Structure formats: structure tokens, C-alpha cells
N, C-alpha and C positions, 0 to 999 in steps of 0.2 A: 450692751449685749452679753449674753451668758458666757461664762468660762467653763469649759469642760476639762476636768482633770483626769487623765488616764494615760498610761504608757503603752497600752495595747492598740495597735493599728486597727485590728478588726473590730474592737469595741468602739473605738472612736468613729469608724466608718458607719457602724450601726446606729450610734446615738446622735451624731450631728444632724442628720435629716430631721430629727424631732425638735430641733432647736431653731430659733429665728435666724434669718440670714444675717451674716456678720459675726456669728458665734465663733469663738476661738477655742482651740484645744491646746493644752499644755501637758507635758509629760509628768510633771512632779508638783506636789503641793507647795514646794518652796518658791514657785514662780507666782503664786496667787497674790501674796501681799504686795510685792513690788508692782505688779500690774494694777492692782486696785489703787495704789498711791498715784499712779500716772493717769488713771482713768476713773475719776470719782463718780462718774455716771453709771458705773456697773451696778447691777441690781441682784444678780444671782450667780452662785458658784455651784456647779454640778460635779460631784465626786463620783467617778465611775467605779464599777465593781472590782477593778484591778487595784484600786487604792486600798491599802490595809485598813481594816476597820478601826483600830485604835488611832491611826494617823488621821483618818477622815473625821472621827469624832473630836479629836483634839483640835483640828483645824476649825471645825464648826464652833467649838467652845471659844476659840480665840477670836474668830470673826464676829461672834455674837457680841463681844465686848468692844472690839476695835472698830467694827463697821456694822452698827446695828440696823442700817437700812439695806444691808446685803443679805439675802436669804441663802441658805445652804440646802441643797437637795442631794440626797444620797441615792445612788442607783445600785441595787444589789441583785445578785442572782436568785436569792430566795429570802423571803421575809421570815423573821422569827421574833418572839416576844422580847428576848433579851436585847436584840438590836433596836427594836422600836422604843424600848424603855431608855436605852442609852442615847438614842438620837434625840428623844424628847428632852432628856436632861441636858444634853449638849446645846440645845437650841436650834437643831435642824428644822427647816421649814417643812420638809416632806421626805418620805422614803418611798421609792417606787422600784418595781422589778425591771430587770433588763429587757424582758420580753414584752413590756407594755409601753411602747413609745407614746401612745395617746395619753397615758397617765403622766409621762414626763412633760409632754407639751402643755397639758393643763396645769401642772405644778409650776412651770415657768411663767405661764400667764398670770397665775395667782400671785407669784412672787413679784411680778412687775406691778400688779395692781396694789400690792402692799407697799412697794417702794414709792409709788406715786402718792399714796395716802399719807405716808410718813413724811415725805419731803415736799409734797405739794406738786401740782402739775408743772410749775416753772422750775422748781428745784430738781425735778427728775429728768429735765431735758438739757442737753448741751446745745451749743450754738456753733455749728461748724462753719467753715468759710467756703464760699463759692468762688471758684476760679474758672473764668470763662476764657477759652482759647478761640480767638476770632481772626478771620481775615476776610476782606471784601472780595477776594479773588480765589477761585479754586485752583488746585494744582500746585499749591505752595508747600505742601507737606504738613498741613494743619493737623490732620487726624493722626499722623505718625507722631508729631510732637505732643499732642494731647495724650495719646496712649502711653508714651514713654514718661511723660511728666507725671501722670497718675501713678504709674508703677514706682517712680522715684519717690513720690510723696509717701508711699506706704512704709518706706524705710524698713523693709524686711519684716513687716507685720507690726511695727510699733504704732502705726496710725491706721485708722479705718478710712478708706477712701472709696468713693463711688464715682465711676465714670459714666456720664450721661451723654448719649448720642442724640443731639438735637438737630442733626441734619436729617430732618424727618422724611425727605424725599429720596436722598441717595446716601444715607449714612453707611460708613464703612468700618465702624469700630469693631463690630462683631467679627467680620471676616478678617480684619487685620489681626485680631487676637485669636483667630481660629476657634471662635465660639459658635455654638449652634443653639441660640436661645429658643426656648419654648414659649416665652412670653416677651412682650415689649411694651413700650408706652402706649401702643395701640389698644391694649387690653384695659386701659384705664379710661378710655374715651367715654364720656357721659357720666363720669364719677367725680366731677369737680366738687360737688357738695358732700359726697359720701366717702371719698378716698381717705383711708386711714393708714397707719403704720403697718399693720398686719397685711392689708391688701397690697400695699406697695412692696413689701418684702417679697411677696409671692411673684412679683414681676421682675425681680433682679436675677441676674445670672452671675454665678461665681467664676471668676478667673483665677483668683488666688486667695489665700487665707484672709487677706485684708483688703482685697480689691473686688468690689462688686460692680457690675455693669448693668445699666438700664439701656437696652438696645433700642434702635430706631425701628419703625415699621418696615416690613419686608416689601411693601408696595408703595410707590410714590403717591398714589391717589389718596392715601390715608392722611397725608400732611394737613390738608385743609380741615380735617375733622378734629385735629388736636388743638384745642382752644388755648389761648393765652392764660385763661383762668386755670386750666388743668396744669399747664407748665408751672405756673406760680405755686400751686398747691404741692406739686411733686417736689419742687426745690425746697419749699418750706419744710416738708416732712423729712427730706434727706438731710437737711441741716441738723435735725434733731438726733440723727442716728450715726452720722459720720463726722470725722474730723475735717475732712476736705471733700468737696463735691466738685469734680472737674467736668466742665461742660464743653463738649465739642460741638460747635455751631455750624449752621449752613453759611455759605459765603454770601449772605444777603441780610439786609435789615428788614426781615419779615416780622410779623407780629410776635411769633414765638421767640425769635432771637432777641427782639427788643425787650420782651418780658424777662428773659434770662439776664440780659445786660442790666436791666433795672435792679435785679437782685444781686448783682455781682460785687464781690469784695475786691477781687484782683482780676485785671483783664490783661491777658497775654495776646498781643497783636503779632501775627506771623507775616513776615514779608520776605521777598526774594529780591535779588539784584537785577531787576529788569524794569524798564521805564513804565510799562503799563501797570504793573503791580504797585510800584511806588506812587504812581498817580492815584490809583484807587485807595491805597492806604492813607494818603494825604487827605483825601476827601472823607474817608471813614473816621480819621482822627478828629477832623473838624466837627463831624456829626456827633461823635462821642463827647466832645467838649460842649457842644450845644445842649446835649441831653444830660450833661453832668454825670456821666457814667464813670464810676471808679476814679474820680478825680484824685490825683496824686498817687494812684495805685495802678498805673498802666505800665506795661513792660513790653518793649519791642524785642521780638526774637527774629534775628536775621538768619534765615535758613539758606543753605547752599551758598554760603558767603565766600566767594572766591574772587580775589583781586583781578584774576585774568579777564573777567568780563568787562572791566573798565570802569566800574563804579565802586568806590571804596566805602567803608563804613562811615568815615568822616563826612563824605558827600551825602550819604543817606541821612545822617543826623542833621545836616544843614537843610536838606530838602524837607524832611518831616518835622523838624523843630523839636525833636526829642532824642534823648540818648539811646543808644543800642544797649539793651540789658545783657544780651548774650548772642554770640555768633556761633552758628553751627555750619561747619564746612561741608562741602559736597563729599559724599562717600558712597561707593557701591555697597559697602558693608551694611548700610542702613536698609537699603532695599532688600538685600539678601536676608537680613534678619527678619524683616517683615514677611517676606515670602516663606520663610521657614516657620513662621508662627511664633517666633521668640523675639519680642522687641529688643532692640539693641541694649537698652539699659539693663535688662535681665540677662541677655546672652553674652554681652561683652561689656561688663561694667567699667573696664579700664579704657575703653575706646574714647577717643577725643569727643565724639558726639555725646556719649554717655556723661562724660565729665562736664560738658557744657550744660546739659539738661539738669544734672545734679546741682550745678551752681545756681541755675534758675530756681530749682525746687528749694534750695536753701534760702534764697532771697524771699520767696513767697512764704515759706514757713517761719521766717524770722530767726532761724537757727540752723546750724550745720546739719545737712542731711547726709547720712552715711551711704556708702556705696552699697546698693542692694545685692546685685549679683548672686553669689551662692547663698546669701542669707535670705533671699526672698522666700517667704513662707516660714520664717522663724521669728521668735520673739527675742529682741536683744536682752542681754542680761542687764536689768535695770539697776542692779546693785553696782555695776561698773559705770562710773560717770560718763565714760566714752561709749558705752553701749556696744562693745565689740564682741564680747562672748555671747553665745546664744544657745537657746534650747529650741528644738524643733517643735513647731506647731503641726498639727495633723490637718489634712485637707478634707474639706467637705465637698461632696459632689456638686456640680453645677445645678442651680435651681431649674 
């Protein structure tokens, strides 16, 4: 996805809507090269009008040699002959005016087409991982865990994450995050054979700079019209745009959920310490085993894990025949954070619940995941191996 370089908030706010969903904004050109080193699938860098002309041209010249498949687009307040000549010499792909967002959109599309032509369709795509959060019983905190896990995986903007609400009848992801989507997966119904990346981008709602949400339909009766083929195509396309796709499912083995499970790389099973839930989870695990879903990549999340209820985690492991990956203790802070519209991982990153979710995120990512908290919406300093210092990204309005 494109990188927009500009330090002015109003400029960023004006230009980001002309770019594809998932586009990032950084304040200074010195962040571009480290970001490209971490994300080899990038195909275009857009320098805004606030970037000094010599700096932008020097960066274009450098990228032309170091990253020949990455196009450079300059956005300027006014065109002039000297600038066009300098841009051509430096190897910039295009120069557009600030007041012409349509020209910027077209230039980015052409840059992507060039990238695909140079690298080939396979080389131009990444292969993100699908993480499905599942429980056979409702009311166990599955959506809360999915939302917080998705936020944790963004690691303050270092990764692109999309959260898919596949509880098609009663999905709560949007309301949990206090989002008001104008589009949902419902708007892709009937597009199984024609759905492409551009169309899917238009259905996503931005929650944060690196977290996009594909909302569930607003009416339960739509569920039956969302075909398994559409679910499969949606997940296939999202893999190509995001590092992680977190899927919050319905508490049932319906056709849509089975399709998602079939595409799953990592499966997080959420359980609570009560006999009915553990009985259902036991049956669900046997079903997953029979279907060969995420073999060797299943993770048991024990939510509201309090010894006072009389069932210990050791007993749970004995009942279910699998280890507990992470325990999340009961806390009113979790509900309070959700009601406030700020998931606890973002609002209270040092909270024990946040720490537990971050440990799970680290397991799923295969590497330590930093505390997001105040750094949500920033790009870690990739020159620092610990990734602790950061520069702020600019926010794009929700789709």
C-alpha cells in the first residue's frame, strides 16, 4: 500500500482519501527506506507538497536505484517546467497537483500496474496469515478478545491488520470499536466472481492507521445470502493486502465459518471456566481435528480464568486434552474499556489482560510484540532493533 510523506496534518487529511485503504503517512522522508526494507511489497511512495523539492527529488533518485519496482509520485501546489524536468531526471513516476485528487488516484493505480508488470502477479503479492478466533458458545468474550488481539498485532502501525466480523447475523465488532461503517460484507453479495482488491478496499472501515475492519451486515436475515464462495474470495484477497487477517466468527459450524476455518493458519479457541462451555469446546476441538483445521496451530485462550469457580487451568487441560496458551482473568476494566470504545490493549496497555493478549499475539506472530498503548498509530523506528522510538503516522478518515 502507498506511503504518503508529509508533515502537515491538513495536507495528509486532504490526500489520504485519494489513496487506497491501508495507506500510511509518515512525517519525514528518512522513514521511507526502513519501511520499504520491512515491507518489500510496497509499490509507491507519494511525497506531499510540504516536502522540500530538493529532498523529494533526491529521494526519488535514490529509490530509482535501490527499489526500481517502487514508483515515486510528487504532489505539488503548482506545476512548472523546471520541476517537471527535475522529476523526470530523478526518475519520478508522476507529478500531480494538490487540488487534483483524481489525478493522484490514477497515478497510484498506474504505479501498481507497473509494479505488477515488473515483478509479476505473484511477486507483487504478499501472503498474510489468517487468524480465526472461534468458540462454539456465545457469551465467552470472543469478540472482545478478537478486537484486542487485532489491535495488538498491529504493533503500533508496524503491521497491517484487517479484522473481519464473520458473525454475520449478530456481529458486534463495529459497535465494540464504536465504528459506524457505511459498507459491510453485505455489499459484496453476488460478487463472488468479480470481487477484486479495489472493490474490497471500498468495503473496509478504518479504525486505526494499520487496522481495517470488514463489518458484518446490519440485519440478521442477510447471513444466508453471504455464500461460502464469497467468504473464500474475501479472505483470499485480504491475504494479499494485510500481514494478518483476524476473523471473528459466529459460535457455530455454519458454512461461512467452516470456509474461514478451512483457510485458517492459526486458530484461537476461546473458553471460560464453566461446564457447559467446556463440554462444547471439547466437541468443537474434536470437530476441528476431524476436519484437519489448523493442525498444530490451535491456541486455547481461557477467558475469565478465576480459581474461585472451582475449575483450575490444569483441570481444563485434562478435560480438553490441550494446553492453555494464555489465561485472561476476570476484570471489570475490560468491560469498562469496551463500553468507552477504547479496547483495553489500547487504553491500558500495562493491564494484566493486555499483557496476556500481547503474549498470545507474540506467539501467533512468532516474535515479540511490543506494547501498543500510546504508540498505536505510529511507525516504530525500524533503525532501532527494539523498535521503541517512533514517528507519528497520520490518520485517514474511516472509509
